[in-house]
KOLZA-439074 format. One line per field, with one value per atom (N, C-alpha, C): x, y, z; residue number from 1. Coordinates in Angstrom, 1 decimal. Layout:
! residues N
u: (X ...)
v: (Y ...)
w: (Z ...)
num: (NUM ...)
END
This chain:
! residues 196
u: (87.2 86.1 85.6 84.4 83.8 84.1 84.2 84.3 83.0 83.0 81.8 81.7 80.6 80.3 79.2 79.4 78.4 78.1 76.9 76.5 75.3 74.9 73.8 73.9 72.9 72.8 73.6 74.0 74.7 73.9 74.6 74.1 73.3 73.4 72.7 73.6 74.9 75.8 76.8 77.1 78.0 79.4 79.9 81.3 81.3 80.3 80.2 80.2 79.4 79.4 80.7 81.3 82.6 83.7 83.6 84.6 84.3 83.0 82.6 83.2 83.0 83.6 85.1 85.7 87.2 87.7 86.9 87.3 87.2 86.2 86.0 87.0 87.2 88.2 89.2 90.3 91.3 92.0 91.9 92.6 91.9 90.7 90.0 90.7 90.9 91.2 90.0 90.1 89.0 89.2 88.3 88.4 87.2 87.5 86.5 86.4 85.3 85.2 85.6 85.4 85.8 87.3 88.1 89.5 90.0 89.3 89.7 89.2 88.0 87.5 88.4 88.9 89.8 91.2 91.6 92.9 92.8 91.7 91.5 91.4 90.7 90.5 91.9 92.6 93.9 94.9 94.9 95.8 95.6 94.3 94.0 94.2 94.6 94.8 93.6 92.4 91.1 90.5 91.3 90.7 90.0 90.7 90.1 88.8 88.8 87.6 86.4 86.7 85.6 85.1 86.1 85.7 84.8 85.0 84.3 82.9 82.9 81.7 81.1 80.5 80.0 79.1 78.2 77.3 78.1 79.2 80.1 80.8 81.2 81.8 80.8 79.6 78.6 78.3 78.3 78.0 79.2 80.4 81.5 81.5 81.2 81.3 80.1 79.0 77.9 77.8 78.8 78.9 79.1 78.6 78.9 80.3 81.1 82.5 83.2 82.9 83.6 83.1 81.9 81.4 82.1 82.4 83.1 84.5 85.2 86.6 86.6 85.7 85.7 85.5 84.6 84.3 85.4 86.1 87.2 88.4 88.6 89.6 89.3 88.1 87.7 87.9 87.5 87.7 89.2 90.0 91.4 92.0 91.5 91.9 91.5 90.3 89.8 90.6 90.9 91.7 93.1 93.7 95.1 95.2 94.1 94.1 94.2 95.3 95.5 95.3 94.8 94.7 93.5 93.4 92.2 91.0 91.1 89.9 89.4 89.4 89.0 89.0 88.1 88.1 86.7 86.6 85.4 85.4 84.4 84.2 83.0 83.2 82.2 82.0 80.7 80.5 79.1 79.0 77.7 77.4 78.2 78.0 77.5 77.2 76.9 75.4 75.2 73.8 73.7 72.6 72.4 72.7 72.2 72.4 73.9 74.7 76.1 76.8 76.4 76.9 76.6 75.4 75.0 75.8 76.1 76.8 78.3 78.9 80.3 80.8 79.9 80.4 79.9 80.9 80.6 79.9 78.6 77.8 78.1 78.7 79.1 80.3 81.0 82.3 82.2 81.1 80.9 79.5 79.4 78.2 77.9 76.8 76.4 75.2 75.4 74.4 74.2 72.9 72.6 71.9 72.5 71.9 71.1 69.9 69.1 68.3 67.5 66.8 65.3 64.9 63.5 62.6 61.6 60.6 60.7 61.9 62.2 61.8 61.3 61.0 62.3 62.3 63.5 64.0 63.0 63.4 64.0 63.5 64.0 65.4 65.7 67.0 68.0 67.6 68.5 68.8 67.8 68.0 68.9 68.8 69.7 71.1 71.3 72.6 73.3 72.5 73.1 73.5 72.6 72.8 74.1 74.4 75.6 76.7 76.7 77.7 79.1 80.1 81.5 82.4 83.5 84.5 84.9 85.0 85.5 84.4 83.2 82.0 82.0 81.6 81.5 80.5 79.5 78.5 78.9 80.0 80.4 80.5 79.7 79.8 78.9 78.2 77.3 76.0 75.4 74.2 73.0 72.0 70.8 70.2 70.2 69.7 70.4 71.7 72.5 72.1 72.1 71.7 70.4 69.4 68.1 68.1 69.0 69.1 69.5 70.2 70.6 69.6 68.6 67.7 66.9 66.6 65.9 66.8 68.1 69.0 69.0 69.1 69.2 67.9 66.8 65.5 65.3 65.6 65.5 66.4 67.6 68.6 68.0 67.5 67.0 65.8 64.9 63.8 64.2 65.2 65.8 66.3 67.1 67.7 66.6 65.6 64.5 63.9 63.7 63.1 64.0 65.2 66.1 66.9 67.2 68.0 67.3 66.0 65.4 65.4 65.4 65.4 66.7 67.8 69.1 69.7 68.8 69.2 70.0 69.8 70.6 69.7 70.1 69.3 69.3 68.2 68.1 67.7 68.5 68.2 68.0 66.8 66.5 67.1 68.0 68.7 68.2 67.1 66.6 66.2 65.8 65.4 66.2 66.6 67.4 68.6 69.3 70.4 71.5 71.9 73.0 72.6 71.3 70.9 70.8 70.4 70.3 71.7 72.7 74.0 74.7 74.4 74.9 74.2 73.0 72.3 72.9 73.2 73.9 75.3 76.0 77.4 77.2 76.3 76.1 75.8 74.9 74.6 75.8 76.7 77.9 78.8 78.9 79.8 79.4 78.1 77.6 77.8 77.5 77.7 79.1 80.0 81.4 82.1 81.8 82.4 81.9 80.6 80.0 80.7 81.1 81.7 83.2 83.8 85.2 85.6)
v: (280.6 281.5 281.6 282.1 282.2 283.5 283.5 284.8 285.5 286.8 287.6 288.5 288.6 289.6 290.4 291.7 292.7 293.6 293.4 294.2 295.0 295.9 296.7 298.2 298.9 300.3 301.3 302.4 303.4 303.9 304.2 304.7 303.7 302.4 301.3 300.8 301.1 300.7 299.7 299.5 298.4 298.7 299.9 300.2 300.1 300.6 300.6 299.1 298.3 296.9 296.2 296.4 295.8 296.2 297.5 298.0 297.3 297.1 296.5 295.1 294.3 293.0 293.0 293.9 294.0 294.3 295.2 295.6 294.4 293.6 292.4 291.3 291.1 290.1 290.7 291.2 292.0 291.1 289.8 289.0 288.9 289.4 289.4 290.3 289.9 290.8 291.6 292.8 293.6 294.3 294.1 294.6 295.6 296.9 297.8 297.9 297.7 297.7 299.0 300.1 301.4 301.5 300.8 300.8 300.2 299.1 298.4 299.3 299.9 300.7 301.8 302.5 303.7 303.2 302.0 301.5 301.3 300.7 300.5 301.8 302.7 304.0 304.8 304.8 305.5 304.8 303.4 302.7 303.1 303.5 303.9 305.4 306.1 307.6 308.4 307.9 308.5 309.1 309.3 309.7 311.1 312.0 313.4 313.3 312.4 312.3 311.7 310.7 310.0 310.9 311.7 312.6 313.7 314.1 315.2 314.7 313.4 312.8 311.7 312.1 311.1 310.1 310.5 309.6 308.5 308.8 307.8 306.9 307.5 306.7 305.7 306.1 305.1 304.0 304.5 303.5 302.5 302.9 302.0 301.0 301.6 300.7 299.7 300.0 299.1 298.2 298.3 297.5 296.0 295.1 293.7 293.4 294.0 293.8 294.1 295.3 295.6 294.7 294.3 293.4 292.1 291.6 290.3 290.4 291.5 291.7 291.7 292.5 292.6 291.2 290.4 289.1 288.1 288.2 287.4 287.7 289.0 289.5 288.9 289.0 288.5 287.0 286.3 284.8 284.4 285.2 284.9 285.1 286.2 286.4 285.3 284.9 283.8 282.5 282.2 281.0 281.0 282.1 282.2 282.4 282.7 283.1 281.8 281.7 280.6 281.0 282.2 282.6 281.9 282.0 281.4 282.2 283.4 284.2 284.0 285.1 285.0 286.4 286.6 287.9 288.5 289.8 290.5 291.4 291.3 292.2 293.1 294.4 295.4 296.1 296.0 296.6 297.1 298.2 298.8 298.6 297.8 297.7 296.4 295.5 294.1 293.8 293.0 292.5 291.1 290.8 289.4 288.3 288.4 287.3 287.0 288.0 287.8 287.2 287.7 287.2 285.7 285.3 283.9 283.1 283.6 282.9 282.7 283.7 283.7 283.3 283.4 283.2 281.8 281.2 279.9 280.2 280.0 280.4 279.4 278.3 277.4 278.0 278.8 279.4 280.8 281.5 282.9 283.2 284.0 284.5 285.8 285.8 286.9 287.7 289.0 289.8 291.0 291.4 292.7 293.7 294.9 295.9 296.9 297.2 298.0 299.1 299.9 301.0 300.8 299.5 299.2 299.9 300.6 301.3 302.8 303.3 304.7 305.3 306.6 307.3 307.9 308.4 309.1 310.2 311.0 312.1 311.7 310.6 310.1 309.5 309.0 308.5 309.6 310.7 311.9 312.4 312.5 312.9 312.0 310.7 309.7 309.9 310.1 310.3 311.5 312.6 313.8 313.5 312.8 312.5 311.7 310.7 309.9 310.2 311.3 311.7 311.9 311.3 311.4 311.9 312.4 313.1 312.2 310.9 310.0 309.5 309.9 309.5 310.4 309.7 310.5 311.6 311.5 312.5 313.7 313.6 314.6 316.0 316.9 318.3 318.7 317.7 317.9 318.5 319.4 320.0 319.0 319.4 318.6 318.4 319.5 319.4 318.4 318.3 317.3 315.9 315.7 314.4 314.0 314.9 314.5 314.0 314.4 313.9 312.4 312.0 310.6 309.7 310.4 309.6 308.5 308.8 307.7 306.5 306.7 305.5 304.8 305.5 304.8 304.1 304.7 304.1 302.9 303.0 301.8 300.7 301.0 300.0 299.3 300.0 299.5 298.5 299.0 298.1 296.8 297.0 295.8 294.8 295.3 294.4 293.7 294.5 293.9 292.7 292.9 291.9 290.7 291.0 290.0 289.2 289.8 289.1 287.8 287.8 286.5 285.5 285.9 284.9 284.1 284.8 284.1 283.7 283.6 283.1 284.1 285.4 286.4 287.1 287.3 287.9 289.5 290.1 291.5 292.1 293.0 293.5 295.0 295.4 296.9 297.6 298.5 299.3 300.7 301.0 302.4 303.0 302.1 302.6 301.8 302.5 301.9 301.2 301.9 301.4 300.8 301.6 301.1 299.8 299.7 298.5 297.3 297.6 296.5 296.0 296.9 296.5 295.7 296.1 295.3 293.9 293.8 292.5 291.6 292.3 291.5 291.1 291.9 291.5 290.3 290.4 289.2 287.9 288.1 286.9 286.4 287.3 286.9 286.2 286.7 286.1 284.7 284.5 283.1 282.2 282.8 282.0 281.6 282.6 282.3 281.4 281.7 280.9 279.5 279.3 277.9 277.2 277.9 277.2 277.0 277.6 277.6 276.2)
w: (86.9 86.9 85.4 85.3 84.0 83.3 82.0 81.2 81.2 81.1 81.2 80.0 79.3 78.3 78.7 78.8 79.2 78.0 77.5 76.3 76.6 75.7 76.0 75.5 75.9 75.5 76.4 75.8 76.6 77.8 78.8 80.1 80.9 80.5 81.3 82.4 82.4 83.5 83.1 81.8 81.4 82.0 81.8 82.3 83.8 84.5 85.9 86.4 85.8 86.2 86.0 84.8 84.6 85.6 86.0 87.0 88.4 88.7 90.0 90.0 88.9 88.8 89.0 88.2 88.3 89.7 90.4 91.7 92.7 92.5 93.3 93.0 91.7 91.2 90.3 90.9 90.2 89.1 89.2 88.2 86.9 86.8 85.5 84.5 83.2 82.1 81.7 81.4 81.0 79.7 78.8 77.4 77.3 77.0 76.6 75.1 74.5 73.0 72.4 73.1 72.6 72.4 73.3 73.1 71.8 71.5 70.2 69.0 69.2 68.1 67.8 68.8 68.6 68.1 68.5 68.0 66.5 66.1 64.6 63.9 64.4 63.8 63.7 64.8 64.8 63.8 63.8 62.9 61.4 61.1 59.7 59.6 60.6 60.5 60.4 60.9 60.7 62.0 63.0 64.3 64.1 63.5 63.3 62.6 61.5 60.7 61.5 62.3 63.1 64.3 64.8 65.9 65.4 64.2 63.6 63.0 62.7 62.1 62.9 64.0 65.0 64.3 63.4 62.7 62.0 61.4 60.7 61.7 62.8 63.9 64.4 64.6 65.1 64.0 62.8 61.7 61.7 61.8 61.9 63.0 64.2 65.4 65.5 64.9 64.9 63.7 62.8 61.6 62.0 61.2 61.5 61.4 60.6 60.4 61.8 62.4 63.6 64.7 64.8 65.8 65.7 64.5 64.3 64.7 64.4 64.8 66.4 67.0 68.5 69.1 68.6 69.2 68.9 67.7 67.4 68.4 68.7 69.6 71.0 71.4 72.7 72.8 71.8 71.8 71.8 71.1 71.1 72.5 73.2 74.6 75.5 75.3 76.2 76.0 74.7 74.4 75.0 75.1 75.5 77.0 77.7 79.1 80.0 80.7 81.6 83.1 83.4 84.7 85.4 86.7 87.4 87.2 86.7 86.5 85.0 84.3 82.9 82.3 81.3 80.6 80.6 80.8 80.7 79.4 78.6 77.5 77.8 77.7 77.9 76.5 76.0 74.7 74.5 73.8 73.5 72.0 71.3 69.9 69.3 70.2 69.8 69.6 68.5 68.2 68.8 69.4 70.0 69.1 67.8 66.9 66.6 66.5 66.2 67.5 68.7 69.9 70.0 69.8 69.9 68.9 67.7 66.7 67.1 67.7 67.9 69.3 70.3 71.7 72.2 73.0 73.6 74.9 75.0 76.2 77.3 77.1 78.2 78.9 78.3 78.8 79.1 78.7 78.9 79.4 80.5 81.0 80.2 79.5 78.7 79.3 79.5 80.1 79.2 79.1 78.3 79.3 79.4 80.2 79.3 79.6 78.8 79.7 79.0 79.7 79.7 79.7 79.9 78.9 79.5 78.8 78.8 78.9 78.9 77.6 77.6 76.4 75.8 74.6 74.1 75.0 75.5 76.3 77.6 78.2 79.4 79.2 78.0 77.7 77.6 77.1 77.0 78.4 79.2 80.6 81.4 81.1 81.8 81.3 80.0 79.4 80.0 80.2 80.8 82.3 83.0 84.4 84.6 83.8 84.0 83.0 82.3 81.4 82.1 81.6 82.1 81.0 81.5 80.6 79.4 79.6 78.6 77.6 77.9 77.1 75.8 74.7 73.4 73.5 74.4 74.6 75.4 76.1 77.1 76.5 77.1 76.7 75.5 75.0 73.8 74.3 73.5 73.8 73.9 74.6 74.7 73.3 72.5 71.2 70.4 70.5 69.7 70.2 71.5 72.1 71.7 71.6 71.1 69.7 68.9 67.5 67.5 68.6 68.7 69.5 70.1 70.9 70.2 68.9 68.1 68.0 67.8 67.7 69.0 70.1 71.4 71.7 71.4 71.6 70.8 69.5 68.6 69.0 69.4 69.8 71.1 72.0 73.2 72.9 72.0 71.7 71.0 70.1 69.5 70.5 71.4 72.4 73.3 73.7 74.4 73.7 72.4 71.5 71.2 70.8 70.3 71.3 72.5 73.5 73.9 74.2 74.6 73.6 72.3 71.2 71.2 71.7 71.6 72.9 73.9 75.2 76.0 75.8 76.5 77.4 78.7 79.7 79.5 79.3 79.2 80.5 81.1 82.5 82.4 82.8 82.8 84.0 83.7 84.8 84.9 84.3 84.2 85.6 86.5 87.8 88.9 89.9 91.0 90.4 89.5 88.8 89.7 90.7 91.6 92.3 92.8 93.5 92.5 91.3 90.3 89.9 89.8 89.4 90.6 91.8 92.9 92.9 92.6 92.5 91.4 90.3 89.2 89.6 90.3 90.8 91.7 92.6 93.5 92.8 91.7 90.9 90.2 89.7 89.0 90.0 91.2 92.2 92.5 92.7 93.0 91.7 90.6 89.3 89.1 89.2 88.8 89.9 91.2 92.2 92.2 91.8 91.7 90.6 89.5 88.4 88.6 89.6 89.8 90.3)
num: (1 1 1 2 2 2 3 3 3 4 4 4 5 5 5 6 6 6 7 7 7 8 8 8 9 9 9 10 10 10 11 11 11 12 12 12 13 13 13 14 14 14 15 15 15 16 16 16 17 17 17 18 18 18 19 19 19 20 20 20 21 21 21 22 22 22 23 23 23 24 24 24 25 25 25 26 26 26 27 27 27 28 28 28 29 29 29 30 30 30 31 31 31 32 32 32 33 33 33 34 34 34 35 35 35 36 36 36 37 37 37 38 38 38 39 39 39 40 40 40 41 41 41 42 42 42 43 43 43 44 44 44 45 45 45 46 46 46 47 47 47 48 48 48 49 49 49 50 50 50 51 51 51 52 52 52 53 53 53 54 54 54 55 55 55 56 56 56 57 57 57 58 58 58 59 59 59 60 60 60 61 61 61 62 62 62 63 63 63 64 64 64 65 65 65 66 66 66 67 67 67 68 68 68 69 69 69 70 70 70 71 71 71 72 72 72 73 73 73 74 74 74 75 75 75 76 76 76 77 77 77 78 78 78 79 79 79 80 80 80 81 81 81 82 82 82 83 83 83 84 84 84 85 85 85 86 86 86 87 87 87 88 88 88 89 89 89 90 90 90 91 91 91 92 92 92 93 93 93 94 94 94 95 95 95 96 96 96 97 97 97 98 98 98 99 99 99 100 100 100 101 101 101 102 102 102 103 103 103 104 104 104 105 105 105 106 106 106 107 107 107 108 108 108 109 109 109 110 110 110 111 111 111 112 112 112 113 113 113 114 114 114 115 115 115 116 116 116 117 117 117 118 118 118 119 119 119 120 120 120 121 121 121 122 122 122 123 123 123 124 124 124 125 125 125 126 126 126 127 127 127 128 128 128 129 129 129 130 130 130 131 131 131 132 132 132 133 133 133 134 134 134 135 135 135 136 136 136 137 137 137 138 138 138 139 139 139 140 140 140 141 141 141 142 142 142 143 143 143 144 144 144 145 145 145 146 146 146 147 147 147 148 148 148 149 149 149 150 150 150 151 151 151 152 152 152 153 153 153 154 154 154 155 155 155 156 156 156 157 157 157 158 158 158 159 159 159 160 160 160 161 161 161 162 162 162 163 163 163 164 164 164 165 165 165 166 166 166 167 167 167 168 168 168 169 169 169 170 170 170 171 171 171 172 172 172 173 173 173 174 174 174 175 175 175 176 176 176 177 177 177 178 178 178 179 179 179 180 180 180 181 181 181 182 182 182 183 183 183 184 184 184 185 185 185 186 186 186 187 187 187 188 188 188 189 189 189 190 190 190 191 191 191 192 192 192 193 193 193 194 194 194 195 195 195 196 196 196)
END
């Protein structure tokens, strides 16, 4: 089966899609980029600092340095995997240019999930709607989330523009998200089983 990289903006369904694939094909290895991020932060003894300074946390996880570590880790996993399935990487921190530079597109299906043409306010509403206990936004006030809306909006606009330049499919999940994720899963099933 083919390896899968799911990138994109928060609340677009990356974690949900990766879980759907894993439920269908339990043999896949699954890497959540947040797990590696927190492993690196804890190894440096800086968890309290980054939990108290979310802006610094976001700066760290979107840095080119972290993106390269994440993709090197993913590539190492792909190289050592001898199973009939493969590896899924789910990440909200990746820039299309770095992905194109570091990932073998012949061996990895790359998908970007985005929020289409939503406004900043609509993104905040979506964030609140899909907020889960493990999300960094969990329990934060609407006012606080609105401070981050510009970053989400700008990231989404960048992904819409940059993904096509680097041969990455950008998929809008802002409307009928569940139906769209099922359609993506069916496409992945056809794609991966055909390649098998």
